[in-house]
C-alpha positions as CSV (number, residue, x, y, z in Angstrom):
1,X,80.4,49.5,99.9
2,X,81.0,46.6,97.6
3,X,81.2,43.0,98.9
4,X,83.5,40.7,97.1
5,X,82.7,37.0,97.7
6,X,85.4,34.5,97.3
7,X,84.3,31.1,95.9
8,X,87.7,29.3,95.9
9,X,88.5,26.5,98.2
10,X,92.3,27.1,98.1
11,X,93.5,30.4,99.5
12,X,96.3,30.5,96.9
13,X,93.7,31.0,94.2
14,X,92.9,34.4,95.7
15,X,95.9,35.7,93.8
16,X,94.3,34.8,90.4
17,X,90.6,35.3,91.0
18,X,90.1,37.8,93.9
19,X,93.1,40.1,94.1
20,X,92.8,41.4,90.6
21,X,89.2,42.5,91.4
22,X,90.4,44.1,94.7
23,X,93.1,45.9,92.8
24,X,90.6,47.3,90.3
25,X,88.4,48.6,93.1
26,X,91.4,50.0,95.0
27,X,92.8,51.8,92.0
28,X,89.4,53.4,91.4
29,X,88.9,54.4,95.1
30,X,85.9,52.1,95.5
31,X,85.3,50.9,99.1
32,X,85.0,47.2,99.4
33,X,85.4,44.3,101.8
34,X,86.1,40.6,100.8
35,X,84.8,37.5,102.4
36,X,84.6,33.8,101.6
37,X,81.1,32.5,101.1
38,X,81.6,30.0,104.0
39,X,82.0,33.0,106.5
40,X,79.2,35.2,105.0
41,X,76.3,36.3,107.2
42,X,73.1,38.1,106.3
43,X,74.4,41.0,108.2
44,X,77.4,41.2,105.9
45,X,75.1,41.0,102.8
46,X,72.7,43.7,104.2
47,X,75.5,46.2,104.8
48,X,76.6,46.2,101.1
49,X,75.5,48.4,98.2
50,X,76.6,45.8,95.6
51,X,78.0,42.3,95.5
52,X,80.6,40.7,93.2
53,X,80.9,36.9,93.3
54,X,84.3,35.8,92.0
55,X,85.4,32.9,89.9
56,X,87.7,30.1,90.8
57,X,90.1,27.5,89.3
58,X,89.0,24.7,86.9
59,X,89.4,21.9,89.5
60,X,87.7,23.8,92.3
61,X,84.0,23.1,92.2
62,X,83.2,22.9,96.0
63,X,80.8,25.8,95.6
64,X,78.5,23.5,93.5
65,X,78.1,21.3,96.6
66,X,77.4,24.4,98.8
67,X,74.8,26.1,96.6
68,X,72.4,26.4,99.5
69,X,74.8,28.9,101.1
70,X,73.7,31.3,98.3
71,X,70.0,31.1,98.8
72,X,70.0,34.8,99.8
73,X,70.4,35.7,96.1
74,X,66.7,34.9,95.5
75,X,65.6,37.9,97.6
76,X,68.6,40.2,97.0
77,X,67.5,43.4,95.3
78,X,70.8,45.3,95.1
79,X,73.2,45.0,92.1
80,X,74.9,41.7,91.9
81,X,77.7,40.6,89.5
82,X,78.7,37.0,89.0
83,X,82.0,36.2,87.3
84,X,82.4,32.6,85.9
85,X,81.8,30.5,89.1
86,X,79.7,33.4,90.3
87,X,77.7,33.2,87.1
88,X,77.2,29.4,87.8
89,X,76.0,30.1,91.3
90,X,73.5,32.8,90.3
91,X,72.2,30.5,87.5
92,X,71.7,27.6,89.8
93,X,69.9,29.7,92.4
94,X,67.7,31.0,89.7
95,X,66.8,27.5,88.6
96,X,69.0,27.0,85.5
97,X,70.9,23.8,84.9
98,X,74.6,23.0,84.8
99,X,76.0,22.0,81.4
100,X,79.5,20.7,80.8
101,X,81.4,23.2,78.6
102,X,85.1,23.6,78.8
103,X,86.6,26.8,77.4
104,X,90.1,28.0,78.1
105,X,91.7,31.1,76.4
106,X,90.7,34.1,74.4
107,X,87.5,34.5,72.4
108,X,86.0,37.4,70.4
109,X,82.4,38.2,71.4
110,X,79.9,41.0,70.7
111,X,78.7,42.9,73.7
112,X,75.5,44.8,73.3
113,X,74.8,47.4,75.9
114,X,76.1,45.5,79.0
115,X,77.4,47.7,81.8
116,X,78.3,50.5,79.5
117,X,80.0,48.3,76.9
118,X,78.7,48.1,73.3
119,X,81.3,46.6,71.1
120,X,83.2,43.5,69.9
121,X,85.6,42.5,72.6
122,X,88.2,39.8,73.2
123,X,87.4,38.0,76.5
124,X,89.3,35.4,78.6
125,X,87.5,32.1,79.4
126,X,88.6,29.6,82.0
127,X,85.8,27.2,83.0
128,X,84.5,23.6,82.8
129,X,80.8,24.4,83.0
130,X,78.2,26.8,81.9
131,X,74.8,27.6,83.5
132,X,73.8,31.0,82.2
133,X,74.5,32.5,78.8
134,X,77.9,34.1,78.3
135,X,76.5,37.5,79.2
136,X,73.4,37.7,81.4
137,X,71.4,40.6,82.7
138,X,68.0,40.4,84.5
139,X,66.8,43.3,86.7
140,X,69.6,43.8,89.3
141,X,71.6,40.7,88.3
142,X,74.6,40.7,86.0
143,X,76.7,37.7,85.1
144,X,79.5,36.9,82.7
145,X,81.0,33.5,82.0
146,X,84.4,35.0,81.1
147,X,86.9,36.8,83.4
148,X,86.8,40.6,83.1
149,X,89.5,40.8,85.8
150,X,91.9,39.5,83.2
151,X,90.7,41.4,80.1
152,X,88.0,44.1,80.1
153,X,88.6,45.4,83.6
154,X,86.3,48.4,82.9
155,X,83.3,46.1,83.1
156,X,84.0,45.6,86.8
157,X,84.6,49.3,87.3
158,X,81.4,50.2,85.4
159,X,79.4,47.8,87.5
160,X,80.8,49.3,90.7
161,X,80.2,52.9,89.6
162,X,76.8,52.5,88.0
């Protein structure tokens, strides 16, 4: 069972940042449930096999004020994927610092053996900040600064099926 964590303050943003991930999982017959980080309990976290922390819009940075609600990440041993804001959250919990870095649009990057992907790809960026590198992997933690739910949907599928 995959837990999808919403980071957006405005429910309308679910359509852009959460629903595409839910659609990828549904299309691939992957069981999941979705919760907002404000409603999350340790019981919810413990009943999952993997967690995906979604991104949010450029102007929605409330999650930065609520970083203490993600302290569970420090001791989480199951696979965890952070997408954009999710990457920021993971980085902050791990002790990295926020840097201002606006990127909007498509960019070509080289992916070297990350969740089954090993080639040059075009990725979609939409963010004001950067905490971790564009692609990050350490033990059970995976994070990307870009939005694979827009381009490179197989990255999400590979994470869920690995």
